[in-house]
N, C-alpha and C positions, 0 to 999 in steps of 0.2 A: 570790654566785652559787655554786651547787653544781656541782662538777666530777664528773660521773658516773664518769669514769675513775678517780677517787681512791677509789671505793667498791669493795670486793671483790665480784667477780661471784658472787653466791650465788643460789640458787633462792628466790624470794620468793613467799609465798602472798598473792595479791592481796586476797582476801576478808579474811584476818586483818589485813593492813596497813590496809585501810580501816576495819576494826573498831577498830584502835588510834587512828586519826585521829578517828573518831567519839567514842571514849571521852575523848580529850583535849579535844575541843570541849565536850562535855557536863560535863566536870569544871570548866570555868571559866565557862561561860555557861549561863543559864537560857533555854531556847527556848520559843516559844509552843505548839508541838506536836511530836510525834515525827517529823514529816516534814521539818521545817526543818533539823535537824542532818544528816540524810541528804543533803539537797540541798547543804549547805555542804561536807560531806565530799567529795562527787563533784566539786563545782566546784574545790576545792583540788587534787584529783588531776588535773583537766583542765588546770590551768595548766602542768603539766609536759609536756603533749603537744601544744603549739600547732601543731606541724607537721602533725598529723593532721586539723585542723579547718578547715572552710569558714567557720564563724562563731565569733566569740570572745564567748562568753556573758558578760553582765554580772551580777555579784552585787550586788543592791540591798538594803541593810540600812537599814530605817527604824524609827522609833518615834514615838508621838504626843508624847512629852515627853523631857526629858533623864533621865539616870540609869536607862536601860533596858538598858544593856549593849552599846551599839553599838560604842563605842571598844574595849571589851574584846574583842569578837568580831573587830574589825578587827585588833587586835594579834596574836591567836592565828592568825587566817587569814593574816596577813602572814608570821608565823613559819613557816608550813607551806607556803606557796605558792612557786612557782618564781621566784627572783630578784625579790622584791618591790621596787617603786619607789614610795616614799612621796611623794605629790605635793602636800603641804601648801605653799601659797603658791609653787607652781612655775608658771612661765609656760608657755603652750601651745607656744611654739617650743622650749623646753627639753624638753618631754615628747616631741614627735615626733622630736626629734633623739636622744633617749635610747632610743627604741624600736629603731632599727636595722633591718637587712634580713635578719638571720639568725634564723629561727624557734627555733633551738636556744639562742639567747641572749636572746631578746626578754623583757623583764621583764613582770611582772604589775603593772598600775597600781593603786595603793591611794589612794583619795581620801576621807579622813575629813572630817566636817563639811561635806558637799557642799551643805547648805542655805545656807551662806554664799555659795555660787556661784549658786544658783538659787532661793533662798527668797523673793525679792521680784522684782517685775517689773523694777525698775531693775538689780538685781544680775544677773538673767538676761540682760538686754540687754548688760550690760558683759562678760559671760562667754559670749557666743554662740559665740566661737571654740572654747571648751572643749567646749561641747555638740556643735558640728559635728565636732570631733575624735573624741569618744566615739561619735557616730553613724556616722561614716565608718569608724572602726576596728573596728566590729562585724563587718564583712564583709571577706574577703580582697580584695586588689587594689583598694583605694579610697584611693589616696595623696593627700597634701596637697601642692600645688604652690606653691613659694615662689621668689622671685628671690633669688639668693645671690651674694655677692661684689661687688667693685667694678664688675664688668661687668653685675651684676644678671641672671645666667644663670638661666632657669627650671629648677628642680630639684624632683624628686619625692621626698617623704619618706614612708616607710611609716607607716601608722597602725594596722595590725592587731595588736592586743594584748588579752589578757584584762584586765578591769578590775573592781574592787570599789569601791562607793561607799556611804557611810553618811551618813544625814541625818535630822534631825527633820522630820516631815511627809513629803509626797510630793515626789518628783523629777519633772522634766518627763516627760510621757508618752512622748516619743520615746526617752528613755533607759530608763525602766522597762519599756517594751514589748519591749526587747531583752534581757531578763535574767530571772533567777530572783529573785523578790521575797520577802524575809524580813522580817516585821514583828515586832519584839520588844516586849515589855511589861515594865513595872517588876516587879521581884521581889516576889512575894506573901509573906504570913505563912507561916513554916515552910519557905520555900525558901532554900537556901544553896548557895554555890559556893566552890570553893577560890580563894584569893588568887593572882593571877597576877603574878609578878615576873620580868622579863626576865633579870636576871642569874642567878637561881636556876633558871629553867625553860628557858632558851635551849637547853641541850645536848639535852634530850629532843626539842624541836621540830626542832632541826637534824638529829638522827638520823632522825626521821620524814621530814623533807623530802628527805634524801639517798636513803632507801629508795624514796620515791615517784618520784623522778627516774629511778632505775634501773629500777624495775618498769614504769613507763609507757613508757619509751623502748624497752624490750624488746618492747613490743606496739604500736609506732607503726604498722607496716604493717597489723596486724589492726584497729586502731582506725580508720585511714583508710579501709579497705575495708568496714567493717561495714555490713550491710544491717539496719536496725533496724525493729522493730515498736513504733511509738510509740502509747501508749494514749489514743486519742481526741483528740489534739492535732494542729493543723495550722498552716500558714503560719508566722508568726514564732515562735510558741510552740514549734513543732516544731523549728525551727532552733536556738532557745536551749537546748532540752533534749537535743538530739542528742549533744553531747559527753559529757554527764553519763550518759545511758543507755548509751552505748558503753563508758564506763569501768566501769559496773556490770556489763555483760554480760561484759567481759573478766575481771573479778574473780570472777564466778560466785557460787555459794552463794546465800544469801538476798538478796544485793545486787540481783540483777535484779528480783525482786519488790518489794523495798523502794523501789527507784528509781522504778519505774512507779507505785507507790502515791503516792509523794511528788509525782511529776509530775502525776498526776490531781488531788490535793488542792490543791497550790499553784497550779496553772493555773486551777482553778475559783475559788479565792480571788481571784486576780489579775483574772480575768474579771469577777467581781462588782464589784471596785473600779475596773476599767478602764472607759474611755469614760464615767466617772462623771458628768461635767458634761453632756456632749452627750446621753447616753442619758437622764439624769434630765430634761433639758430637753424632749426629745421625749416622754417619758412624761407629764410634767406638761401639756404642750400637748394631748396626746391626751385627758387627763382633763378639761381645761378645756373643750374642744369638746364633750365628752360631757355635762358638767354644765350648761353654758350652753344647749346645744341649738341653736346656730347653725352654719350651714355656712360663713359668712364672718364674720370678726372684724376690726375695725380694729386697727391695730398698737398704739395706746395702750391700747385695751381689753384686748387679749391680755396686754400687759405688766402692767397693773393686776391682772388675774385671776391671773397667775403669782405676783406679789409677795404676793398675799393667801393663798397656800397655806401652811398651817402646816408647820413643820419643813422648809421648802425654803430654799435659799440665796438665792433671788431677792430676798426682802424684807429681808435683813439690813442692807443699805446702800442708802439712797435713790438713790445714784449708781451702784449696781452694774448695774442692768438698765434700759436705755432702749430705745426703738424702734430706734434705729440700732445699738445693741449686740446687740439680738435678731437683727436682720438679719445682722449679722456672724457670730453664733454659728450661724445656720441655713445660711449660704452653703455650708459644706463638704458639707452633706447635699443640696444641689441645690434647696433651698427658698428662694424669693425672694418678697418682697411684691409685690402687684399692686393694681390699682384694683377697686372694686366696679363693678357693672353701670352705675351712673350716672356713673362716673368722677369721683366727688366725694371719696372717701375711699380711702386706701391701707391695705391690710391683708392678711390671709391667708385663702385658701380651703382648706377641710379636704382637698380632693382633692390639693392640692400636697404634702401630707404622706404620702400613702399609700405611696409607694415607701420613704421613710425609715422609716416605722413598720414595714413588712414586713421591712426589712433589719436594723434595729438594735434592735427591741423584741420581746419575747416576745408571743405572742398575748394579747389582752386577756382576762383571766380572767372578766370580767363579761359577755362575749359569750354570748348565749343562743340556742338554736335557734328557728327560726321557729314561729309559732303554728300549731296544727292547724286543721282546717276544720270542727270541730264547731259546731253551731248554738247560739245564745244568744238568749233572749227579750229584746225591747227593754225598757229600763228605763221605769218609770212616770214620767210628767211630760214625756216627749218630749225629754229631754236627749240631747245628742249624745255617744255613747260614744267611748272613746279609739280613734282609728283605728290606733294602733300595735298594738292587739290584733286587728286584722283585722276590725272591725265596720263595716258600712255606716253612713254618717252618718245615714241616715234610719231606722236601727234595724231594718231589715227582715231582717237576717241577716248572717252572717259571710262575708267575702271573703278570698281568698288574698292575703296581704301578702308578695309575693315580693321578692327582692333587687333585681329590676329596677325594681319600684315604688319602693323606697326610694331607689335610685340616681337615678331620674328626679325624685323629689321633692326630693332634695338639690340636684340641678342646677337645678331650677326655682326653689327657694328662694334659691339663690346669685345668680340673675339678677334677683331682686326688689330693690326699694329698701328694704333692711333695715339699711343701714349707719349710718343716723342714729339707731338704737336705742342708748341708753346707760343706764348704771346710775348714778343720782345718789348722793350720799353717804348718803341715808337708805334706800337699797336699793330704791326704787320705780322700776320700769322706765318709761321715757318714750320718746316719739317726737316729734321736732320740738318739744320743750318741753311736750308735753301727755301726760297719762297714756295708756299703751298698753293698749288693750283686748286681752284674751287670748281665744283660742278656747276653747270649752267642753271641748275635749280636754285642756286644761291645759298644752299645749306653749308655751314662751316664744317664740312666733313672731308676726310681724305678722298682723293679721286684715283680711280684705277687708270694708270697711264695708257692702257691698251684700249679701253672703251671710252674714256673721258667722262665716266659717270661715277657718282658716289655709290656707296653700298646700298643706300636706300633706293636709288633709281635702278640699280642693277637688279635688286630684288623684285621691284615692280615689273621690270622688263622680262625677268625670267618666268613670270607667271602668265605671260601672254602666249 
């Protein structure tokens, strides 16, 4: 631990100090882009000012494989952070007892090889208490209560502390969502870094650490009261970046601009990777409903169509996605399976996804404006034109295909007995074991044997 009182009180240039930290990081570590060392520099400085923060930002260091520099970055980060506490093979009870109640002495937690804790489902279940500690300790005044002593007296333990974690692969979303995410890559041809040796390089890191402690604590009140203009981030991302932006503004110079550029870049990158499984599932479901053309799909059929999508994770393992697992994945989005109109098959109605699609997905880029009302001559031979283009089934002219018509058609189709439609292994669509006749419009929908039209065409015809 650094004793700030042991360092001579000199005027420290905050911007120059952060430049020195940044230069030290880039001397020993190859980063993925210019924004990553900026974020790590600011996070290191923020560990020295815990008393000013409402949220203790997590530094998440990941890589797709080993030998990408995670441990090296953790070593240098630990050497520069305030009172680093290395947590390898440390029990949860020991960790929160080590945190203490004094912000001026609270250590920064350093957890290397965190994939050993959360890399598999079994490991994650066994280390749920560690995850709970890290999640609770992200925000001030979220203590862990334990019974202590022979009398088992309920006692609160402080959990609020900065934390850095390094892992191969992704960490649990609840942890990654509370931090700044740095994804490292293996060093490429022509890229080189200096060798890091603790015995040789410790003094330089110790000097920088002491100067950071003095400078940050001289600005504690300023940092705590800072009103920040955060660049287009909100909610938890804003909470995570607030200490880093405050440090940058206190340093001044180019750091204010560099910090906000890093915030924008790394937040966008994290957002693209975040909600990855849930958002991907919703996007694939939307695409399946679009491709199949049904408004209701049995659960097993939807699972089969999802697993058939190329480059999707659903078909990687036959046991990975089932109807019950699909229901569990969709439950957080408020989507639950229901019966078809005949109460014979359980599945999903497209309307049940509308709210989830609107909230968690970007607008479908394939959406097209409604067709115009210009006239078109009927085709020779009396074939029925495509009603989706707004043409009367009798070929007499174009009608307005409004959104109300489409909504009513979808509702009407959902109430019809279409759930016994399936796709056999040879790809031929069948109904009740017999080949399914298709409407001349080409839509893969059941046909009324009396009119020879699908429900959509019948609806359009009924409005004439």
